[in-house]
N, C-alpha and C positions, 0 to 999 in steps of 0.2 A: 191856129191857137197854140200858144207856148206855155209850157209848164216845167217845173223843176222837181226832181225827186232824189232822195238819198236811197240808194239800193243796198240791200244787205247781202246780196250774192251776185257775183259777176255772171254766174251761170244763167241768170234771168235775162241776160242780153245775148243774142246770137253773136258768135265770135266775129262773123263778117261785119256786123253793124259796128261793133266796138273798134275793130281794126281798120275800118274805113276812116276813122277819125285821126289816124297818124300815118306817117310815111313808111312804117315797117322797119326802119333802120335801127331802132333801139329795142332790143328784145325784152327789156324789163317792163315796158308798158303794154306788151302784147296780151291779148286775151288768154293765150295758152299759159303764159308765165303767171299772171295774176290769179286766174281762176284755179290754176294748179296749186298755188299756196293755200287757197281756201278748201279745195276738195281733198287734199292729202295731208291734213292735220298739221300744217305749219303755222296757222294762225289760231290762237286760242284766246278766249275772253279773259281767262285767269292770268294770261301774260300781258293783258292790256290791249289786245288787238281785236276790234270789232269792225267789220267791213261796213263802210258807209260811203259808197261811191257816189259822187255828186254828178247828176246828169241833167241835161236840158233837152227838151223835146219840142218839136213843132209838128202839129198835126199827126202825132203818133210816131214821128221819125226822130231817132236820136241824132242831135246836131252838135252836141258838146258834152264834155265829161272831164272830170278830174278823178283819178284813182284816189280813194280816200278811206280813212279809218277814224273811228271814234276811239280815243286813247284815254286810258285810266292811269297811265304812267308814261315815262319818256324812254322806255327801253327799246333798243333796236332801231333808233332813229339816226344817230350819228350827228345830230345838231343838238347840242346839249343845252337844256333850259331848266336844269334842276334848281338853279338859284332863283329863277322866276317863280317856280312852284313854291319854294320855301318862303319867298317874299309874300305871296298871296296868303299862305297859311298863317304867317305872323299877324296879318291884318284880319284874320278870321274869314277869309274868302276862299272859295273853292276854285282852284286852277283846273282841276279835272272834273268832268271829262272835257277834253279839248278835241278839236277836229284837225286831222293831219292829212295833207295831200302829199303822198310820197309812195315809194316802193318799199315794202317791209324789208328790213335787214340789209338794205342795198344802198350805200352811199355813192350812188352812180348818177351823174348828171344826165338828164334826158328830158324829153317833153313832159310837161305836167298839165298844161292847159290844152286839152285835145279839142281843137276847134278848127273851123274852115280857114279862118284868116285872122289878122290882128284885131279887127273890129269885133269879131265874134269872140275872141279870147278876152277882150276887155269886158264885154257884156257877161261872159261866163264868170269872171272874177266878181263883178258887181252882184250878180245873182247869188253867188256862193256866200259872199259876206252877209247879204240880207238873210239868207236861210240859216246861217250859223247864229246870227243875232236872234232870229225868231225862235230857234230851238233853245236859246238861253245858255249856250255853251260859252266858255270863257274866252275862246280865241280860235283862230284858224291859222294854220301854218302850211306853207308849201316848200318842201325841201328839195334841193338839188335840181332846180329848174334851169333851163337854158337861158343864157344871157339875152337872147333875142325875145324872150318872153317878158323881160323887165317892163316894157312899155305898157303892158296890160294892167299892171298894178298901180293903184293910185298912191298918193303921198302918205296915206294912212296905213299902208303896208310897209312895215319896217324892213330894211335890207340888212341881212347878216352875211358876212363873208368868212371863208376859211381857206386853208391851203391843202391841196393834195399834190402828190408827186406822180407825174405821168410821163410816159415815153412818147416821143413824136419823131417820126422820120421826116426830115426836111425835104426828102425827095431824091437824094443822091446816094442813099445807102441801099445796096442790093444784097449784102450778106453781112454776117456778124463781124468779119474782119473790117469791112468798110465802116461799120458803126464804131468799132474800137479805134480806127484810124483817126476819127474826129476828136478823140479824147487826148488829154495831156498824158505824158509818159507815166506818171505815177498811177493814175486811175486805170489806164490801159494795162499796166503790168499787174496791178492787184486783181483785176478781173480774170486775166489769163491764169494767174496762180490759183485763184479760187476754183476755176473750172478744171485745171489740171489735177489739183489735189483730189477732187471728187472722182475724176476719171480713173485715177490710180486705184480706187477701191473696187472698180469693176462695175459700177452703177451705169446703166444705160437707160434710155427712155423710149416708151411707147406713147404715141400721141393718137388718140382715137376721138372721132366725132360720135355724136349720139347714135347714129345708125351703124357705127362700127363697133360700139362698146358692147361687150357681152354682159350678161347679168352679173357674172363674177367680177368684171371690171367695176361695175356700178356699186356692188357690195363693198369692194375694197375701198373705193373712193369714199363711200359713206362712213366706213369704219375709221378712215383717217380723219374725216371731219369730226366724228364723235370724239376721237382721241384728243384733238386740239381743244375742243370745248371743255372736255374733262380736265385737261391740264390747267386750264385757266379758271376752272370753277364756274363756268357759265352753263346755262341750259341750252342744248342744241335744239334749234327750231326745225331744220329741214329734215324730212323723213326720206327713207329709202323709196317709198312709193312716189314721192315727188321727183326724185332723180329719175326714176323709170318713166314718169310722165314727161319730163323734159326730153329724154332720149327719144320718146315716141312722137311727141308733138313738135319738137324743135330739133330735128335730127342733125342738121348741119350747123346749128348755132351753138349747141352744146359741145365743148371741147374739154377733154380730160387728159392731163399729162400724168403718166404713171412712171415713177422711177422703179426700175427693175434691178434686182440683185439675185443671182443664182436662180433665175427664172421665176421669181416671185416678186410681187409689188411691195416696196418698202416705204413709199411715199407717193402722194398724189396732189395735184392741184386741179380744181374745177373752175372752168372759165365759160363765159358766153361770148359770142361774137355777133356783131351787127354792123351793117354799113362797112366802114373802114376801120373799125375799132375792135380790139380784144379787151374783154373785161375780166380781170382776175377776181375771183370771189372767195374760194375757200381752199385751205391746204391742211395737210397733216402728214406725219410720218416719223421715221426713225431719226435718231440723232447721229448724223455723220457730218464731218467737216464740209461745209459748202452746199449741203443738200438743200437747205431751205432756199438759198439764193438761186441755185440752178433750177429747182422745180418751179419756183414762183416768179422768177424774173427772167433768167437767161433763156429758158426754154420758150417762154412767151415771146421774147424779142425775136428769137430765131423763127418762131412760127409766123410772126407778123412779116418778117422779111421774106419768107418763102411764099406767103399767101398774098403779099401786096397790101397788107393792112398798114395804115399810116399812124395809128395811135394805139397805145397799150395803157389802160388804166388798171393798175394792180390793186386798188383798194385805198382805204383811208389811212392817214397818218404814216409815220415812218420816215424820219430824216435819213435813215441808212439807205434809202432808195436813191437819194441824190447822188451818192458816189457811184451808183450803178447805172447812171444815165437817165434817171427819172427827174425831170425838172419841175419846179413849183408851178402850180396852176391854181388859179382862184376858182372856188366854187361858191354858190350862193343859195340863199333861202329867203323867203318872205314871211312876214308875221303880222297878223291883224289882232289887236287886243281890244276886247269889248269895253273894258273899264277905262274911262278917259284918263284918270289920274295915273294909273299904271302905264297906259300907253305913252303918256308924255315922259314919264321917268325912264321907261325902257327904250324910248327913241334915243335919249341921250346916251344910255348904256351902249346901244348898238353903234352909235356914231364913234364912241371911244374904242369899241372893239374893232371897228373897221380901220381906225388909225393904227392900232396895234398890229393888225394883220398886215397892213401896208409896210410898216417898219420891218416886220419879220420877213416879208417877201424881199425887201431890199437886202437884208443880211444874207438870205439864201442865194440871191443872185451873185453875190461875191464869192460863192463857193461852188460854182459850176464846174463839173469835171471835164468840160469840153475846152478845147484850145481857144484862147482868146485871139481874135483877129487884130492885127496891127492897124495903124491908120491907113486909110485908102490913099 
């Protein structure tokens, strides 16, 4: 017997049952990460986040799921639909609440349809759409899903695309010098100058995993995170207890880069690793020449080269990453709109947006920092 449920707390599912639905290579869909957000004060209804994880059960056994949230705004999603909400409002319709399948505050591509196989994933999407319609919500959205999950979505799920900048080792870089050797002279020189300028200040780095980080390290990293959000006038969502939770439950997946000067931390970057990928998430610190680039980018590349990781995703946006070896990479999201007339209009809007993203990607490709190969 099969049934579907929206769950308000991930803690209502044993961690082993949830984690059996994915391959464990992406830390952001793990029970530890998602339940930690709920348990340690990172998700608040007044910020628009209410947990509604969609689950499918057969004879009492969990067989499929999508991590999800009922949203009263579009904050913390990184796929921007404010214009859609405004259009609804002009016609006297309510866009909120909407249902979102995603990882809060994390524009990181990963599995979203947690199911046994492609057929099960397609059934999961169909069941999800039916339940969202039954609940009377305006729409359903699945952000930053993997390209191989595309086949599970029918034509009524609109595709949106965007660009992120990511580092990828083609397989022949074994150290930072090898990485720089693949660049043209101008970009190679600029990176060396940036690193040398910071080195002359006396800054050096400590790299610690969760099981190596002291509570003092975690407190310092959290203060840097708070500082960055304060400087930009945003509300910080992650709490110190959540960082402690990550260190305890994901001890080798949590990676903290701490910039040290005169034996005290002056900046930090918090990352997670999974499979062959390092994911850069949060940074903060002092204002020193080159400190941001070294802490957020070069230390992460160095770490990947030492650890044998092939990909580094440092986060959303930022054309300045291109000159530092992070090439454009397409990311995707899917959107189902209950109101037919709006669905038709937004489908045309999404098609135009994809054409614009394609042109942007072509422009970026002409500005690669790597050497161009001559004709074979």
